[in-house]
C-alpha positions in Angstrom: -62.7 -116.6 45.3 -62.9 -118.5 48.6 -65.8 -120.9 49.2 -66.4 -119.1 52.5 -66.8 -115.7 50.8 -69.5 -113.6 52.5 -69.9 -110.0 51.3 -71.5 -108.9 54.6 -68.7 -110.4 56.6 -66.0 -108.6 54.5 -67.9 -105.3 54.8 -68.2 -105.6 58.6 -65.7 -103.4 60.5 -66.8 -104.8 63.9 -64.7 -107.9 63.2 -62.4 -106.7 60.5 -61.3 -109.4 58.0 -60.8 -107.1 55.0 -57.1 -107.8 54.3 -55.1 -111.0 54.4 -54.0 -110.3 58.0 -57.6 -110.8 59.2 -56.9 -108.9 62.4 -60.5 -109.4 63.7 -60.6 -106.1 65.6 -63.7 -103.9 66.1 -62.8 -100.8 64.1 -66.1 -99.2 65.0 -64.8 -99.1 68.6 -61.5 -97.6 67.5 -59.7 -100.9 68.0 -56.7 -100.7 65.7 -55.4 -103.6 63.6 -52.2 -103.7 61.6 -53.4 -100.9 59.3 -53.9 -98.6 62.3 -57.1 -97.3 60.9 -60.6 -96.9 62.5 -63.8 -97.5 60.6 -63.9 -94.1 59.0 -62.4 -93.3 55.6 -59.4 -91.0 55.9 -57.6 -89.1 53.2 -54.3 -87.2 53.3 -54.0 -85.5 49.8 -55.6 -85.3 46.4 -54.3 -83.7 43.2 -53.3 -84.1 39.6 -50.2 -86.2 39.3 -48.0 -86.1 36.2 -45.4 -88.7 37.2 -47.4 -91.9 36.7 -47.1 -94.2 33.7 -48.0 -92.5 30.3 -51.1 -94.6 29.9 -52.4 -93.1 33.2 -51.0 -89.6 33.1 -51.9 -89.0 29.4 -52.4 -85.2 28.9 -54.2 -83.9 32.0 -52.5 -86.0 34.7 -53.9 -88.7 37.0 -56.3 -87.6 39.7 -54.6 -89.1 42.7 -56.3 -89.6 46.1 -53.9 -90.8 48.8 -55.6 -92.7 51.7 -54.3 -92.9 55.2 -53.1 -96.3 56.4 -51.8 -99.4 54.7 -52.0 -103.2 54.9 -48.2 -103.4 54.6 -45.3 -101.8 56.5 -42.6 -101.3 53.9 -39.4 -100.3 55.6 -38.5 -98.0 52.8 -41.9 -96.5 52.1 -41.7 -93.0 50.6 -45.3 -92.3 51.7 -44.7 -93.3 55.3 -46.2 -90.2 56.7 -49.6 -91.2 55.5 -49.3 -95.0 55.1 -47.7 -95.6 58.6 -47.7 -92.5 60.7 -51.4 -91.5 60.4 -51.4 -88.2 58.5 -54.9 -87.6 57.2 -58.5 -86.8 58.2 -61.9 -88.3 58.1 -64.0 -87.7 55.0 -67.7 -88.6 54.4 -68.9 -90.4 51.3 -70.3 -87.0 50.1 -66.9 -85.3 50.6 -65.1 -88.1 48.8 -67.5 -87.7 45.8 -66.8 -83.9 45.8 -63.1 -84.6 45.7 -63.6 -86.8 42.7 -65.7 -84.1 41.0 -63.0 -81.6 41.7 -60.3 -83.8 40.1 -62.4 -84.4 37.0 -63.2 -80.7 36.6 -59.4 -80.0 36.8 -58.8 -82.2 33.8 -57.9 -85.5 35.4 -57.7 -88.5 33.1 -58.8 -90.9 35.8 -59.4 -91.1 39.6 -56.3 -92.9 41.0 -57.0 -94.4 44.4 -53.7 -94.9 46.2 -53.4 -97.5 49.0 -57.0 -98.1 50.0 -56.9 -101.8 50.6 -58.0 -101.6 54.2 -61.1 -99.5 53.4 -62.5 -101.2 50.3 -66.2 -101.2 51.4 -66.2 -97.5 52.2 -64.3 -96.6 49.0 -66.8 -98.7 46.9 -69.6 -96.7 48.5 -67.7 -93.5 47.7 -67.1 -94.5 44.0 -70.8 -95.2 43.6 -71.7 -91.8 45.0 -69.1 -90.1 42.7 -70.5 -91.8 39.7 -74.0 -90.8 40.7 -72.8 -87.2 41.0 -71.5 -87.1 37.5 -68.0 -88.5 37.6 -67.5 -90.3 34.3 -63.7 -90.8 34.0 -62.3 -94.3 34.9 -61.3 -95.3 38.4 -57.9 -96.7 39.0 -57.0 -99.0 41.9 -53.3 -98.3 43.0 -52.2 -100.8 45.6 -49.5 -103.0 47.0 -51.4 -106.1 45.8 -51.5 -107.3 49.5 -55.3 -107.5 49.6 -57.9 -110.3 49.6 -59.7 -111.3 46.4 -62.9 -111.4 48.4 -62.6 -107.7 49.2 -61.7 -106.8 45.6 -65.0 -108.3 44.5 -66.6 -105.3 46.0 -64.9 -103.1 43.4 -66.0 -105.1 40.3 -67.9 -102.8 37.9 -66.6 -99.7 39.7 -62.9 -99.9 39.0 -61.6 -100.7 35.5 -57.9 -99.9 35.8 -55.7 -101.8 38.2 -52.2 -100.6 39.2 -50.8 -103.2 41.6 -47.2 -103.6 42.8 -45.5 -106.9 42.6 -42.7 -106.4 45.1 -40.9 -109.8 45.4 -41.3 -113.6 45.3 -39.0 -114.0 48.3 -40.9 -114.9 51.5 -38.0 -114.0 53.8 -37.5 -110.6 52.1 -41.3 -110.0 52.5 -41.1 -110.8 56.2 -38.2 -108.4 56.8 -39.3 -105.5 54.6 -43.1 -105.7 54.7 -44.0 -107.6 57.8 -45.8 -110.0 55.6 -44.1 -113.3 54.9 -47.1 -114.4 52.8 -46.9 -111.4 50.4 -45.7 -113.3 47.3 -48.6 -115.8 47.2 -51.2 -113.1 48.1 -49.9 -110.8 45.4 -49.9 -113.5 42.8 -53.5 -114.4 43.5 -54.5 -110.7 43.5 -52.7 -109.9 40.2 -54.2 -113.0 38.5 -57.7 -111.9 39.7 -57.2 -108.4 38.3 -56.0 -109.7 34.9 -59.0 -112.0 34.7 -61.4 -109.2 35.5 -60.1 -106.4 33.4 -59.2 -106.8 29.8 -56.7 -104.4 28.2 -58.4 -101.4 26.5 -56.2 -98.6 25.3 -57.3 -95.6 23.3 -55.1 -93.9 20.8 -55.4 -90.1 20.9 -54.2 -87.1 18.8 -52.5 -84.0 20.3 -55.9 -82.6 21.3 -56.9 -85.7 23.2 -59.4 -86.9 20.5 -59.6 -90.5 19.3 -57.2 -91.0 16.4 -57.2 -93.6 13.7 -54.2 -92.1 11.8 -51.1 -93.8 13.1 -49.0 -90.8 12.1 -51.0 -88.4 14.2 -51.2 -90.5 17.4 -49.8 -88.5 20.3 -51.0 -90.2 23.4 -52.3 -93.6 24.6 -54.9 -93.8 27.3 -55.8 -96.8 29.4 -59.6 -97.2 29.9 -59.4 -100.8 31.2 -56.6 -103.2 32.1 -53.8 -103.8 34.5 -50.4 -102.2 34.9 -48.1 -104.3 37.2 -45.3 -102.3 38.9 -42.1 -103.8 40.1 -39.5 -101.7 42.0 -35.9 -103.1 41.5 -34.2 -103.2 44.9 -30.5 -102.4 45.2 -28.3 -105.5 45.6 -31.2 -107.8 44.9 -31.0 -108.4 41.1 -32.1 -112.0 41.5 -35.4 -110.9 42.9 -36.2 -108.8 39.9 -35.1 -111.6 37.6 -37.6 -114.0 39.4 -40.4 -111.5 39.3 -39.9 -110.8 35.6 -39.9 -114.6 34.9 -43.2 -115.0 36.7 -44.7 -112.0 34.8 -43.5 -113.3 31.5 -45.4 -116.5 32.1 -48.5 -115.1 33.7 -49.0 -111.5 32.5 -47.3 -110.9 29.2 -49.8 -109.8 26.5 -52.5 -109.7 29.2 -51.2 -106.7 31.2 -48.7 -103.9 31.0 -45.4 -104.1 33.0 -43.9 -101.1 34.7 -40.3 -101.8 35.8 -39.0 -99.1 38.1 -35.4 -98.3 39.1 -36.1 -95.3 41.4 -35.4 -96.9 44.8 -34.3 -94.0 47.0 -33.2 -93.9 50.6 -35.9 -91.9 52.5 -34.8 -89.3 55.1 -37.3 -90.5 57.7 -38.4 -88.0 60.4 -39.5 -90.3 63.2 -38.5 -91.2 66.8 -35.4 -93.3 67.5 -37.2 -96.6 68.2 -39.0 -96.6 64.9 -35.9 -95.6 63.0 -33.9 -98.4 64.6 -36.6 -100.9 63.5 -36.4 -99.5 60.0 -32.7 -99.7 60.0 -32.8 -103.4 61.1 -35.4 -104.3 58.4 -33.4 -102.6 55.7 -30.3 -104.7 56.3 -31.7 -107.3 53.9 -31.0 -104.9 51.0 -28.4 -102.3 50.2 -30.1 -99.0 51.1 -28.8 -96.9 48.2 -29.7 -95.8 44.7 -29.6 -98.4 41.9 -26.1 -98.4 40.2 -25.3 -98.0 36.5 -24.2 -101.6 36.4 -27.4 -102.9 38.0 -29.4 -100.7 35.5 -27.5 -102.3 32.6 -28.2 -105.8 33.9 -31.9 -105.0 34.3 -32.0 -103.7 30.7 -30.4 -106.9 29.5 -33.2 -108.8 31.3 -35.8 -106.7 29.6 -34.3 -107.4 26.2 -34.2 -111.1 26.9 -37.8 -111.3 28.0 -39.2 -109.1 25.2 -42.5 -108.2 26.9 -45.3 -107.0 24.7 -45.9 -103.8 26.7 -43.3 -102.6 29.2 -42.3 -99.3 30.7 -38.8 -98.7 32.1 -37.5 -95.5 33.7 -34.2 -93.8 32.7 -31.7 -94.1 35.6 -31.4 -90.8 37.6 -29.8 -89.7 40.8 -32.3 -86.9 41.3 -34.1 -87.4 44.6 -36.1 -84.2 44.6 -39.3 -86.2 43.7 -39.5 -87.7 47.2 -42.8 -86.4 48.7 -43.4 -84.6 52.0 -47.1 -84.8 52.8 -46.8 -82.3 55.7 -46.6 -79.6 53.0 -49.5 -78.2 51.0 -47.6 -79.2 47.9 -46.0 -82.6 48.8 -44.3 -83.1 45.4 -42.2 -80.9 43.2 -44.3 -78.5 41.1 -43.6 -80.3 37.9 -44.9 -83.6 39.3 -48.2 -82.6 40.9 -50.9 -79.9 41.3 -52.5 -80.0 44.7 -56.4 -79.8 44.8 -57.1 -81.1 48.4 -55.1 -81.5 51.5 -56.1 -82.8 55.0 -54.4 -79.9 56.7 -54.7 -77.0 54.3 -57.5 -75.1 52.5 -56.8 -75.2 48.7 -59.0 -73.0 46.5 
Protein backbone atom coordinates (compact mmCIF):
# COMPACT_ATOMS: atom_id res chain seq x y z
CA UNK A 1 0.00 0.00 0.00
CA UNK A 2 1.22 3.47 -0.87
CA UNK A 3 2.46 5.74 1.90
CA UNK A 4 0.09 8.39 0.55
CA UNK A 5 -2.96 6.14 0.89
CA UNK A 6 -5.97 8.12 2.08
CA UNK A 7 -9.29 6.28 2.20
CA UNK A 8 -11.36 9.47 1.91
CA UNK A 9 -9.36 10.53 -1.14
CA UNK A 10 -9.88 7.17 -2.89
CA UNK A 11 -13.62 7.29 -2.12
CA UNK A 12 -14.05 10.85 -3.41
CA UNK A 13 -15.60 10.98 -6.90
CA UNK A 14 -15.14 14.77 -7.12
CA UNK A 15 -11.47 14.21 -8.06
CA UNK A 16 -11.48 10.56 -9.09
CA UNK A 17 -8.25 8.67 -8.34
CA UNK A 18 -9.79 5.21 -7.99
CA UNK A 19 -7.94 3.34 -10.71
CA UNK A 20 -4.29 3.53 -11.88
CA UNK A 21 -5.21 6.10 -14.55
CA UNK A 22 -5.99 8.70 -11.85
CA UNK A 23 -8.06 10.81 -14.26
CA UNK A 24 -8.92 13.38 -11.57
CA UNK A 25 -12.33 14.19 -13.07
CA UNK A 26 -15.39 15.23 -11.07
CA UNK A 27 -17.75 12.32 -11.62
CA UNK A 28 -20.40 14.02 -9.46
CA UNK A 29 -20.64 16.67 -12.19
CA UNK A 30 -20.83 14.02 -14.92
CA UNK A 31 -17.28 14.62 -16.04
CA UNK A 32 -16.25 11.35 -17.63
CA UNK A 33 -12.79 9.85 -17.26
CA UNK A 34 -11.41 6.83 -19.07
CA UNK A 35 -14.07 4.49 -17.66
CA UNK A 36 -16.81 6.78 -19.06
CA UNK A 37 -18.84 6.37 -15.89
CA UNK A 38 -20.49 9.04 -13.68
CA UNK A 39 -20.63 8.79 -9.88
CA UNK A 40 -23.64 6.47 -9.84
CA UNK A 41 -23.40 2.67 -9.74
CA UNK A 42 -24.64 1.21 -13.02
CA UNK A 43 -25.44 -2.43 -13.80
CA UNK A 44 -26.31 -4.13 -17.09
CA UNK A 45 -27.21 -7.73 -16.19
CA UNK A 46 -27.40 -10.20 -13.33
CA UNK A 47 -28.05 -13.93 -13.38
CA UNK A 48 -26.82 -17.41 -12.62
CA UNK A 49 -23.77 -18.30 -14.73
CA UNK A 50 -22.77 -21.91 -15.33
CA UNK A 51 -19.67 -21.33 -17.45
CA UNK A 52 -17.23 -20.17 -14.77
CA UNK A 53 -14.50 -22.34 -13.24
CA UNK A 54 -15.87 -25.41 -11.36
CA UNK A 55 -14.76 -24.00 -8.00
CA UNK A 56 -17.04 -21.00 -8.63
CA UNK A 57 -19.91 -22.61 -10.53
CA UNK A 58 -20.18 -25.69 -8.26
CA UNK A 59 -23.83 -26.90 -8.38
CA UNK A 60 -26.06 -23.82 -8.45
CA UNK A 61 -24.04 -21.54 -10.69
CA UNK A 62 -22.23 -18.29 -9.95
CA UNK A 63 -24.45 -15.28 -9.25
CA UNK A 64 -22.93 -12.81 -11.71
CA UNK A 65 -23.52 -9.06 -11.65
CA UNK A 66 -22.12 -7.23 -14.70
CA UNK A 67 -21.27 -3.58 -14.06
CA UNK A 68 -21.22 -0.88 -16.73
CA UNK A 69 -17.84 0.64 -17.63
CA UNK A 70 -14.24 -0.55 -17.29
CA UNK A 71 -10.74 0.71 -16.46
CA UNK A 72 -9.35 -0.96 -19.61
CA UNK A 73 -10.32 -0.79 -23.26
CA UNK A 74 -9.49 -4.27 -24.54
CA UNK A 75 -9.72 -4.23 -28.33
CA UNK A 76 -11.19 -7.75 -28.38
CA UNK A 77 -13.58 -7.41 -25.42
CA UNK A 78 -16.54 -9.79 -25.69
CA UNK A 79 -18.48 -7.64 -23.19
CA UNK A 80 -17.85 -4.40 -25.10
CA UNK A 81 -21.53 -3.42 -25.04
CA UNK A 82 -21.38 -2.88 -21.28
CA UNK A 83 -17.66 -2.33 -20.64
CA UNK A 84 -17.14 0.28 -23.37
CA UNK A 85 -20.44 1.28 -25.00
CA UNK A 86 -22.39 2.20 -21.86
CA UNK A 87 -25.21 -0.36 -21.70
CA UNK A 88 -26.68 -0.35 -18.18
CA UNK A 89 -28.72 1.74 -15.75
CA UNK A 90 -28.30 3.37 -12.36
CA UNK A 91 -29.04 1.28 -9.27
CA UNK A 92 -29.19 2.37 -5.65
CA UNK A 93 -27.44 0.60 -2.79
CA UNK A 94 -30.81 -0.88 -1.81
CA UNK A 95 -31.51 -2.21 -5.31
CA UNK A 96 -28.02 -3.71 -5.47
CA UNK A 97 -28.70 -5.53 -2.20
CA UNK A 98 -32.02 -6.83 -3.57
CA UNK A 99 -30.26 -8.17 -6.68
CA UNK A 100 -27.83 -10.04 -4.43
CA UNK A 101 -30.76 -11.41 -2.41
CA UNK A 102 -32.45 -12.59 -5.60
CA UNK A 103 -29.29 -14.38 -6.77
CA UNK A 104 -28.89 -16.11 -3.40
CA UNK A 105 -32.56 -17.17 -3.36
CA UNK A 106 -32.13 -18.65 -6.86
CA UNK A 107 -29.35 -20.93 -5.58
CA UNK A 108 -26.20 -18.97 -6.46
CA UNK A 109 -23.02 -20.33 -4.89
CA UNK A 110 -21.52 -16.82 -4.67
CA UNK A 111 -22.05 -13.23 -5.80
CA UNK A 112 -19.68 -12.71 -8.74
CA UNK A 113 -18.95 -8.98 -9.25
CA UNK A 114 -17.78 -8.49 -12.84
CA UNK A 115 -15.66 -5.48 -13.85
CA UNK A 116 -16.38 -3.04 -11.04
CA UNK A 117 -12.89 -1.62 -10.54
CA UNK A 118 -14.00 1.96 -11.28
CA UNK A 119 -16.76 1.89 -8.64
CA UNK A 120 -15.22 0.13 -5.64
CA UNK A 121 -16.48 2.54 -2.91
CA UNK A 122 -20.10 2.21 -4.04
CA UNK A 123 -19.81 -1.54 -4.48
CA UNK A 124 -18.31 -1.89 -1.00
CA UNK A 125 -21.30 0.03 0.34
CA UNK A 126 -23.63 -2.28 -1.60
CA UNK A 127 -21.95 -5.42 -0.28
CA UNK A 128 -22.35 -4.22 3.29
CA UNK A 129 -26.04 -3.54 2.65
CA UNK A 130 -26.47 -6.99 1.06
CA UNK A 131 -24.85 -8.70 4.04
CA UNK A 132 -27.02 -6.74 6.44
CA UNK A 133 -30.10 -7.85 4.48
CA UNK A 134 -29.23 -11.54 4.88
CA UNK A 135 -26.87 -12.42 2.02
CA UNK A 136 -24.47 -15.02 3.43
CA UNK A 137 -22.83 -16.56 0.36
CA UNK A 138 -19.26 -15.43 -0.54
CA UNK A 139 -18.59 -12.38 -2.69
CA UNK A 140 -16.23 -12.87 -5.65
CA UNK A 141 -14.29 -9.99 -7.26
CA UNK A 142 -13.98 -10.64 -11.02
CA UNK A 143 -11.66 -8.09 -12.64
CA UNK A 144 -8.95 -7.29 -15.17
CA UNK A 145 -6.45 -6.73 -12.30
CA UNK A 146 -5.96 -3.18 -13.59
CA UNK A 147 -6.89 -1.51 -10.32
CA UNK A 148 -5.13 0.16 -7.44
CA UNK A 149 -4.25 -1.71 -4.27
CA UNK A 150 -5.44 1.35 -2.32
CA UNK A 151 -8.95 0.93 -3.75
CA UNK A 152 -8.95 -2.82 -3.12
CA UNK A 153 -8.32 -2.14 0.56
CA UNK A 154 -11.95 -0.98 0.69
CA UNK A 155 -13.06 -4.55 -0.11
CA UNK A 156 -11.08 -6.27 2.66
CA UNK A 157 -13.42 -8.26 4.88
CA UNK A 158 -16.19 -8.00 2.27
CA UNK A 159 -14.78 -10.02 -0.63
CA UNK A 160 -13.16 -13.41 0.02
CA UNK A 161 -12.79 -14.78 -3.53
CA UNK A 162 -10.69 -13.00 -6.15
CA UNK A 163 -10.87 -13.76 -9.87
CA UNK A 164 -8.33 -11.49 -11.62
CA UNK A 165 -7.11 -11.67 -15.20
CA UNK A 166 -3.39 -11.69 -15.88
CA UNK A 167 -3.39 -10.70 -19.53
CA UNK A 168 0.26 -10.16 -20.46
CA UNK A 169 3.71 -9.08 -19.28
CA UNK A 170 4.37 -7.18 -22.52
CA UNK A 171 4.09 -3.40 -22.11
CA UNK A 172 3.80 -2.72 -25.83
CA UNK A 173 1.06 -5.30 -26.24
CA UNK A 174 -0.75 -3.74 -23.28
CA UNK A 175 -0.50 -0.29 -24.85
CA UNK A 176 -1.93 -1.49 -28.16
CA UNK A 177 -4.67 -3.82 -26.92
CA UNK A 178 -5.69 -2.25 -23.59
CA UNK A 179 -4.62 1.42 -23.81
CA UNK A 180 -2.59 0.76 -20.67
CA UNK A 181 1.17 0.39 -21.12
CA UNK A 182 1.61 -0.03 -17.37
CA UNK A 183 -0.80 -2.97 -17.16
CA UNK A 184 1.84 -5.67 -16.42
CA UNK A 185 3.27 -3.97 -13.32
CA UNK A 186 -0.15 -2.93 -12.03
CA UNK A 187 -1.53 -6.45 -12.48
CA UNK A 188 1.45 -8.04 -10.74
CA UNK A 189 0.98 -5.77 -7.72
CA UNK A 190 -2.76 -6.38 -7.66
CA UNK A 191 -2.46 -10.16 -7.87
CA UNK A 192 0.22 -10.28 -5.16
CA UNK A 193 -2.05 -8.22 -2.88
CA UNK A 194 -4.98 -10.57 -3.51
CA UNK A 195 -2.89 -13.65 -2.73
CA UNK A 196 -1.56 -12.06 0.46
CA UNK A 197 -5.05 -11.16 1.64
CA UNK A 198 -7.00 -14.32 0.80
CA UNK A 199 -5.70 -17.77 1.71
CA UNK A 200 -7.04 -20.75 -0.22
CA UNK A 201 -10.06 -22.41 1.39
CA UNK A 202 -11.84 -25.05 -0.69
CA UNK A 203 -14.71 -27.18 0.57
CA UNK A 204 -15.28 -30.75 -0.64
CA UNK A 205 -18.96 -31.57 -1.18
CA UNK A 206 -21.07 -34.63 -1.98
CA UNK A 207 -23.65 -34.79 -4.78
CA UNK A 208 -26.21 -33.01 -2.57
CA UNK A 209 -23.86 -30.14 -1.81
CA UNK A 210 -23.12 -31.20 1.75
CA UNK A 211 -19.63 -31.22 3.27
CA UNK A 212 -17.99 -34.56 2.56
CA UNK A 213 -15.07 -36.29 4.30
CA UNK A 214 -15.29 -39.51 2.27
CA UNK A 215 -12.95 -39.07 -0.72
CA UNK A 216 -14.96 -41.61 -2.71
CA UNK A 217 -18.13 -39.54 -2.42
CA UNK A 218 -16.69 -36.12 -3.26
CA UNK A 219 -18.64 -34.68 -6.19
CA UNK A 220 -17.85 -30.96 -6.07
CA UNK A 221 -15.22 -28.57 -4.80
CA UNK A 222 -16.29 -25.08 -3.73
CA UNK A 223 -14.04 -22.09 -3.13
CA UNK A 224 -14.88 -20.11 -0.02
CA UNK A 225 -11.72 -18.04 0.01
CA UNK A 226 -8.75 -17.63 -2.31
CA UNK A 227 -7.61 -16.47 -5.72
CA UNK A 228 -8.17 -17.88 -9.22
CA UNK A 229 -5.88 -16.17 -11.74
CA UNK A 230 -7.10 -16.23 -15.34
CA UNK A 231 -4.92 -15.98 -18.41
CA UNK A 232 -6.33 -15.92 -21.94
CA UNK A 233 -3.90 -17.28 -24.54
CA UNK A 234 -3.79 -14.92 -27.53
CA UNK A 235 -3.47 -16.32 -31.07
CA UNK A 236 0.02 -15.97 -32.48
CA UNK A 237 1.44 -14.87 -29.11
CA UNK A 238 2.61 -18.12 -27.55
CA UNK A 239 5.64 -16.40 -26.01
CA UNK A 240 3.35 -14.16 -23.95
CA UNK A 241 1.58 -17.14 -22.41
CA UNK A 242 4.96 -18.76 -21.68
CA UNK A 243 6.14 -15.61 -19.87
CA UNK A 244 2.93 -15.30 -17.85
CA UNK A 245 3.04 -18.96 -16.79
CA UNK A 246 6.67 -18.58 -15.73
CA UNK A 247 5.74 -15.62 -13.51
CA UNK A 248 2.75 -17.47 -12.08
CA UNK A 249 4.85 -20.54 -11.31
CA UNK A 250 7.25 -18.40 -9.30
CA UNK A 251 4.72 -16.14 -7.59
CA UNK A 252 1.37 -17.95 -7.38
CA UNK A 253 1.82 -21.72 -7.50
CA UNK A 254 0.41 -23.43 -4.38
CA UNK A 255 -0.91 -20.03 -3.21
CA UNK A 256 -3.61 -19.60 -5.87
CA UNK A 257 -5.43 -21.53 -8.59
CA UNK A 258 -4.58 -20.92 -12.25
CA UNK A 259 -7.19 -20.83 -15.01
CA UNK A 260 -5.63 -20.99 -18.47
CA UNK A 261 -8.11 -20.22 -21.24
CA UNK A 262 -7.89 -20.92 -24.97
CA UNK A 263 -11.27 -19.43 -25.94
CA UNK A 264 -10.05 -16.30 -27.74
CA UNK A 265 -12.78 -15.55 -30.28
CA UNK A 266 -13.08 -12.73 -32.84
CA UNK A 267 -16.08 -10.62 -31.83
CA UNK A 268 -18.61 -9.39 -34.44
CA UNK A 269 -18.64 -5.82 -33.13
CA UNK A 270 -21.72 -3.73 -33.93
CA UNK A 271 -20.31 -0.20 -33.72
CA UNK A 272 -19.73 2.80 -35.96
CA UNK A 273 -16.98 2.84 -38.57
CA UNK A 274 -14.52 5.04 -36.64
CA UNK A 275 -14.55 2.81 -33.56
CA UNK A 276 -14.26 -0.32 -35.67
CA UNK A 277 -11.23 1.11 -37.48
CA UNK A 278 -9.53 1.82 -34.14
CA UNK A 279 -10.23 -1.74 -33.01
CA UNK A 280 -8.89 -3.14 -36.26
CA UNK A 281 -5.68 -1.16 -35.91
CA UNK A 282 -5.21 -2.24 -32.27
CA UNK A 283 -5.78 -5.90 -33.15
CA UNK A 284 -2.93 -5.95 -35.69
CA UNK A 285 -0.52 -6.85 -32.84
CA UNK A 286 -2.15 -10.30 -32.62
CA UNK A 287 -3.71 -12.71 -35.10
CA UNK A 288 -7.46 -12.15 -34.73
CA UNK A 289 -8.58 -15.78 -35.02
CA UNK A 290 -9.32 -18.87 -32.93
CA UNK A 291 -6.45 -20.71 -31.23
CA UNK A 292 -5.12 -23.47 -33.52
CA UNK A 293 -4.68 -27.13 -32.63
CA UNK A 294 -0.90 -26.73 -32.83
CA UNK A 295 -0.98 -23.78 -30.42
CA UNK A 296 -3.21 -25.74 -28.09
CA UNK A 297 -0.74 -28.63 -28.10
CA UNK A 298 2.15 -26.26 -27.34
CA UNK A 299 0.22 -24.76 -24.44
CA UNK A 300 -0.51 -28.20 -23.03
CA UNK A 301 3.21 -28.99 -23.21
CA UNK A 302 3.87 -25.85 -21.16
CA UNK A 303 1.29 -26.91 -18.58
CA UNK A 304 2.91 -30.31 -18.24
CA UNK A 305 6.36 -28.77 -17.88
CA UNK A 306 5.33 -26.33 -15.13
CA UNK A 307 3.19 -28.86 -13.22
CA UNK A 308 1.07 -26.36 -11.27
CA UNK A 309 -0.55 -27.55 -8.06
CA UNK A 310 -4.01 -26.40 -9.15
CA UNK A 311 -4.71 -25.46 -12.78
CA UNK A 312 -7.81 -25.46 -15.00
CA UNK A 313 -7.51 -25.71 -18.78
CA UNK A 314 -10.32 -25.69 -21.31
CA UNK A 315 -10.80 -28.22 -24.08
CA UNK A 316 -10.20 -26.61 -27.47
CA UNK A 317 -13.44 -25.82 -29.31
CA UNK A 318 -14.49 -23.92 -32.41
CA UNK A 319 -17.96 -23.23 -30.98
CA UNK A 320 -18.54 -19.47 -30.79
CA UNK A 321 -22.19 -19.58 -29.72
CA UNK A 322 -21.20 -18.61 -26.15
CA UNK A 323 -20.39 -15.03 -27.18
CA UNK A 324 -22.84 -12.80 -25.27
CA UNK A 325 -25.20 -10.14 -26.60
CA UNK A 326 -26.24 -7.95 -23.69
CA UNK A 327 -28.95 -6.19 -25.70
CA UNK A 328 -31.02 -9.38 -25.28
CA UNK A 329 -32.92 -10.42 -22.14
CA UNK A 330 -30.86 -13.62 -22.28
CA UNK A 331 -27.36 -12.49 -23.33
CA UNK A 332 -25.88 -16.01 -23.20
CA UNK A 333 -26.89 -19.40 -24.50
CA UNK A 334 -29.53 -21.02 -22.29
CA UNK A 335 -27.10 -23.67 -21.03
CA UNK A 336 -24.64 -21.01 -19.84
CA UNK A 337 -26.85 -18.65 -17.85
CA UNK A 338 -30.23 -17.99 -16.26
CA UNK A 339 -31.20 -14.29 -16.37
CA UNK A 340 -32.59 -12.79 -13.13
CA UNK A 341 -32.16 -9.03 -13.75
CA UNK A 342 -31.60 -6.89 -16.84
CA UNK A 343 -31.25 -3.13 -17.22
CA UNK A 344 -33.72 -3.01 -20.14
CA UNK A 345 -36.17 -5.82 -19.35
CA UNK A 346 -38.47 -6.89 -16.56
CA UNK A 347 -37.60 -10.42 -15.42
CA UNK A 348 -39.99 -12.16 -13.01
